[in-house]
NUBA-13736 format. One record per residue (C-alpha): residue in three letters; x, y, z. Coordinates in nm, 4 decimals. Example, Ala and Ser with C-alpha at 12.3 -4.5 7.8 and 13.67 -1.06 7.14 Angstrom:
+-----+----------+----------+----------+
!   r !       xx !       yy !       zz !
+-----+----------+----------+----------+
! ala !   1.2300 !  -0.4500 !   0.7800 !
! ser !   1.3670 !  -0.1060 !   0.7140 !
+-----+----------+----------+----------+
This chain:
+-----+----------+----------+----------+
!   r !       xx !       yy !       zz !
+-----+----------+----------+----------+
! unk !   5.1157 !  -2.6858 !  -8.7590 !
! unk !   5.0699 !  -2.4729 !  -8.4478 !
! unk !   4.9817 !  -2.1036 !  -8.4536 !
! unk !   5.3377 !  -1.9833 !  -8.3779 !
! unk !   5.4927 !  -2.1916 !  -8.6534 !
! unk !   5.2252 !  -2.0765 !  -8.8999 !
! unk !   5.2820 !  -1.7096 !  -8.8141 !
! unk !   5.6604 !  -1.7538 !  -8.8547 !
! unk !   5.6006 !  -1.9249 !  -9.1886 !
! unk !   5.3814 !  -1.6367 !  -9.3114 !
! unk !   5.6383 !  -1.3829 !  -9.1897 !
! unk !   5.9257 !  -1.5688 !  -9.3595 !
! unk !   5.7363 !  -1.5832 !  -9.6895 !
! unk !   5.6630 !  -1.2105 !  -9.6730 !
! unk !   6.0254 !  -1.1253 !  -9.5884 !
! unk !   6.1470 !  -1.3325 !  -9.8840 !
! unk !   5.8929 !  -1.1649 ! -10.1121 !
! unk !   6.0068 !  -0.8298 !  -9.9750 !
! unk !   6.3628 !  -0.9035 ! -10.0829 !
! unk !   6.2444 !  -0.9460 ! -10.4404 !
! unk !   6.0191 !  -0.6403 ! -10.4427 !
! unk !   6.2309 !  -0.3876 ! -10.2575 !
! unk !   6.0489 !  -0.4366 !  -9.9281 !
! unk !   5.7063 !  -0.3227 ! -10.0488 !
! unk !   5.5408 !  -0.6589 !  -9.9864 !
! unk !   5.6741 !  -0.6771 !  -9.6311 !
! unk !   5.5486 !  -0.3268 !  -9.5574 !
! unk !   5.2099 !  -0.4081 !  -9.7089 !
! unk !   5.1804 !  -0.7415 !  -9.5256 !
! unk !   5.2297 !  -0.5668 !  -9.1922 !
! unk !   4.8737 !  -0.4417 !  -9.2433 !
! unk !   4.7450 !  -0.7982 !  -9.2199 !
! unk !   4.6625 !  -0.9549 !  -8.8861 !
! unk !   4.4893 !  -1.2626 !  -8.7470 !
! unk !   4.1130 !  -1.2545 !  -8.7672 !
! unk !   3.8686 !  -1.2893 !  -8.4792 !
! unk !   3.7312 !  -1.6331 !  -8.5638 !
! unk !   4.0142 !  -1.8461 !  -8.7024 !
! unk !   4.3416 !  -1.7199 !  -8.5511 !
! unk !   4.6600 !  -1.8310 !  -8.7242 !
! unk !   4.4955 !  -1.8647 !  -9.0637 !
! unk !   4.3254 !  -1.6307 !  -9.3073 !
! unk !   4.5085 !  -1.3089 !  -9.2197 !
! unk !   4.3008 !  -0.9960 !  -9.2844 !
! unk !   4.3515 !  -0.6230 !  -9.3234 !
! unk !   4.1266 !  -0.3376 !  -9.2129 !
! unk !   3.9668 !  -0.1632 !  -9.5092 !
! unk !   3.8677 !   0.1907 !  -9.4071 !
! unk !   3.5861 !   0.3267 !  -9.6207 !
! unk !   3.4630 !  -0.0144 !  -9.7394 !
! unk !   3.0906 !  -0.0439 !  -9.7983 !
! unk !   2.8888 !  -0.1325 !  -9.4903 !
! unk !   2.7473 !  -0.4821 !  -9.4969 !
! unk !   2.3717 !  -0.5166 !  -9.4498 !
! unk !   2.2745 !  -0.6016 !  -9.0915 !
! unk !   2.1068 !  -0.9197 !  -9.2168 !
! unk !   2.3932 !  -1.0301 !  -9.4478 !
! unk !   2.4030 !  -1.4052 !  -9.4997 !
! unk !   2.6634 !  -1.5791 !  -9.7118 !
! unk !   2.6163 !  -1.9194 !  -9.8720 !
! unk !   2.9258 !  -1.9601 ! -10.0881 !
! unk !   3.1124 !  -2.2428 ! -10.2577 !
! unk !   3.4795 !  -2.2154 ! -10.3473 !
! unk !   3.6501 !  -2.4068 ! -10.6278 !
! unk !   4.0030 !  -2.5247 ! -10.5488 !
! unk !   4.2090 !  -2.6973 ! -10.8181 !
! unk !   4.5570 !  -2.5560 ! -10.7659 !
! unk !   4.7639 !  -2.7601 ! -10.5197 !
! unk !   4.9455 !  -2.5930 ! -10.2346 !
! unk !   5.3205 !  -2.5594 ! -10.2353 !
! unk !   5.5177 !  -2.8509 ! -10.0923 !
! unk !   5.4776 !  -2.8693 !  -9.7113 !
! unk !   5.2642 !  -2.5519 !  -9.7024 !
! unk !   4.8984 !  -2.4751 !  -9.6454 !
! unk !   4.7063 !  -2.4435 !  -9.9704 !
! unk !   4.6572 !  -2.0695 ! -10.0177 !
! unk !   4.3050 !  -2.1128 ! -10.1551 !
! unk !   4.1981 !  -2.3208 !  -9.8550 !
! unk !   4.3518 !  -2.0518 !  -9.6334 !
! unk !   4.1409 !  -1.7952 !  -9.8219 !
! unk !   3.8325 !  -1.9768 !  -9.6943 !
! unk !   3.9494 !  -1.8905 !  -9.3408 !
! unk !   4.0146 !  -1.5334 !  -9.4621 !
! unk !   3.6559 !  -1.5102 !  -9.5871 !
! unk !   3.5231 !  -1.6111 !  -9.2454 !
! unk !   3.7636 !  -1.3798 !  -9.0598 !
! unk !   3.6872 !  -1.0786 !  -9.2833 !
! unk !   3.3153 !  -1.1105 !  -9.2481 !
! unk !   3.3017 !  -1.1870 !  -8.8771 !
! unk !   3.5337 !  -0.8887 !  -8.8215 !
! unk !   3.2836 !  -0.6819 !  -9.0224 !
! unk !   3.0025 !  -0.7914 !  -8.7893 !
! unk !   2.8477 !  -1.0888 !  -8.9698 !
! unk !   2.7695 !  -1.3639 !  -8.7170 !
! unk !   2.9579 !  -1.6838 !  -8.8024 !
! unk !   2.6216 !  -1.8661 !  -8.8005 !
! unk !   2.5280 !  -1.6681 !  -9.1136 !
! unk !   2.8334 !  -1.7837 !  -9.3070 !
! unk !   2.7880 !  -2.1175 !  -9.4829 !
! unk !   3.0823 !  -2.2256 !  -9.6948 !
! unk !   3.1660 !  -2.5275 !  -9.9059 !
! unk !   3.4976 !  -2.6061 ! -10.0728 !
! unk !   3.5049 !  -2.8205 ! -10.3856 !
! unk !   3.8478 !  -2.9738 ! -10.4418 !
! unk !   3.9665 !  -3.1156 ! -10.7745 !
! unk !   4.2768 !  -3.1453 ! -10.9896 !
! unk !   4.6133 !  -3.1539 ! -10.8125 !
! unk !   4.4593 !  -3.0055 ! -10.4960 !
! unk !   4.3085 !  -3.3481 ! -10.4205 !
! unk !   4.6312 !  -3.4403 ! -10.2444 !
! unk !   4.5856 !  -3.1392 ! -10.0122 !
! unk !   4.2855 !  -3.3091 !  -9.8495 !
! unk !   4.4314 !  -3.6594 !  -9.8337 !
! unk !   4.5733 !  -3.8100 !  -9.5175 !
! unk !   4.9495 !  -3.8299 !  -9.5216 !
! unk !   5.1423 !  -4.1298 !  -9.4017 !
! unk !   5.3962 !  -4.1016 !  -9.1226 !
! unk !   5.6456 !  -3.9389 !  -9.0949 !
! unk !   5.4959 !  -3.6887 !  -9.3414 !
! unk !   5.2029 !  -3.4778 !  -9.2352 !
! unk !   4.9468 !  -3.2871 !  -9.4335 !
! unk !   4.9943 !  -2.9158 !  -9.3476 !
! unk !   4.6305 !  -2.8533 !  -9.4478 !
! unk !   4.4836 !  -3.0989 !  -9.1955 !
! unk !   4.4730 !  -2.8622 !  -8.8933 !
! unk !   4.3144 !  -2.5826 !  -9.0977 !
! unk !   4.0579 !  -2.8149 !  -9.2557 !
! unk !   3.9631 !  -2.9445 !  -8.9108 !
! unk !   3.9164 !  -2.5884 !  -8.7795 !
! unk !   3.7144 !  -2.4880 !  -9.0859 !
! unk !   3.4921 !  -2.7939 !  -9.0424 !
! unk !   3.4321 !  -2.6904 !  -8.6802 !
! unk !   3.2967 !  -2.3659 !  -8.8269 !
! unk !   3.0608 !  -2.5534 !  -9.0584 !
! unk !   3.2690 !  -2.5535 !  -9.3764 !
! unk !   3.1966 !  -2.8579 !  -9.5936 !
! unk !   3.4647 !  -3.0159 !  -9.8141 !
! unk !   3.3864 !  -3.2138 ! -10.1302 !
! unk !   3.6440 !  -3.3903 ! -10.3471 !
! unk !   3.6009 !  -3.4578 ! -10.7165 !
! unk !   3.5809 !  -3.8357 ! -10.7556 !
! unk !   3.7190 !  -3.8105 ! -11.1086 !
! unk !   4.0308 !  -3.6245 ! -10.9919 !
! unk !   4.0644 !  -3.8581 ! -10.6949 !
! unk !   4.0578 !  -4.1584 ! -10.9289 !
! unk !   4.3207 !  -3.9941 ! -11.1507 !
! unk !   4.5532 !  -3.9347 ! -10.8520 !
! unk !   4.4848 !  -4.2747 ! -10.6941 !
! unk !   4.3067 !  -4.1293 ! -10.3902 !
! unk !   4.0154 !  -4.3264 ! -10.2455 !
! unk !   3.7486 !  -4.2220 !  -9.9956 !
! unk !   3.9486 !  -4.3985 !  -9.7232 !
! unk !   4.2489 !  -4.1757 !  -9.8012 !
! unk !   4.0679 !  -3.8479 !  -9.7343 !
! unk !   4.0965 !  -3.6435 !  -9.4174 !
! unk !   3.8107 !  -3.6988 !  -9.1702 !
! unk !   3.4913 !  -3.5203 !  -9.2737 !
! unk !   3.5994 !  -3.4663 !  -9.6358 !
! unk !   3.3371 !  -3.6159 !  -9.8678 !
! unk !   3.3954 !  -3.7811 ! -10.2032 !
! unk !   3.1640 !  -3.6565 ! -10.4785 !
! unk !   3.1036 !  -3.8124 ! -10.8190 !
! unk !   3.2779 !  -3.5097 ! -10.9705 !
! unk !   3.3527 !  -3.1444 ! -10.8973 !
! unk !   3.0889 !  -3.0516 ! -11.1546 !
! unk !   2.8341 !  -3.2627 ! -10.9669 !
! unk !   2.9279 !  -3.1095 ! -10.6314 !
! unk !   2.8937 !  -2.7543 ! -10.7680 !
! unk !   2.5595 !  -2.8332 ! -10.9346 !
! unk !   2.4193 !  -2.9801 ! -10.6120 !
! unk !   2.5492 !  -2.6876 ! -10.4061 !
! unk !   2.3871 !  -2.4402 ! -10.6486 !
! unk !   2.0575 !  -2.6257 ! -10.6067 !
! unk !   2.0986 !  -2.5716 ! -10.2302 !
! unk !   2.1405 !  -2.1955 ! -10.2810 !
! unk !   2.5204 !  -2.1678 ! -10.2797 !
! unk !   2.6849 !  -1.9212 ! -10.5164 !
! unk !   3.0263 !  -1.9847 ! -10.6650 !
! unk !   3.2981 !  -1.7474 ! -10.5475 !
! unk !   3.5970 !  -1.7779 ! -10.7821 !
! unk !   3.9490 !  -1.7260 ! -10.6559 !
+-----+----------+----------+----------+
């Protein structure tokens, strides 16, 4: 999905939410803007008065994603990975000091699988961009087996792990901390 379509999608969602909340969500979402590193994904807001990050801040984080994205939409938790990068680079952390891994399991497995034509996976462009910024993706082999997804079905660069538990344990041994959503 190109940047313009994605921005229209986000705007449409916020307008619809605004209708149900008396417009408050729309007004609040106007505070969010594209970030400096991954435009079109991971919208961020300025946070005046937030604590200053240490000059030598380095993040080595793993995210756990089990909830699937809505039909034909980017998985919100995968988008939050882009938000993490955008927030911290906007706050002055060099992108080279942000190491992220995403462990996918449960129904979210389908969000990292290749789609067959004419359908497309709306997460594919974002995952490709995140991988260009060093983000690693691991899929729970147990969930993949349950959903009938093999290694050959995964998007390029997405790795199949024995399980999500195994992926998280190995990432912790490499110094990653788990950041829950």
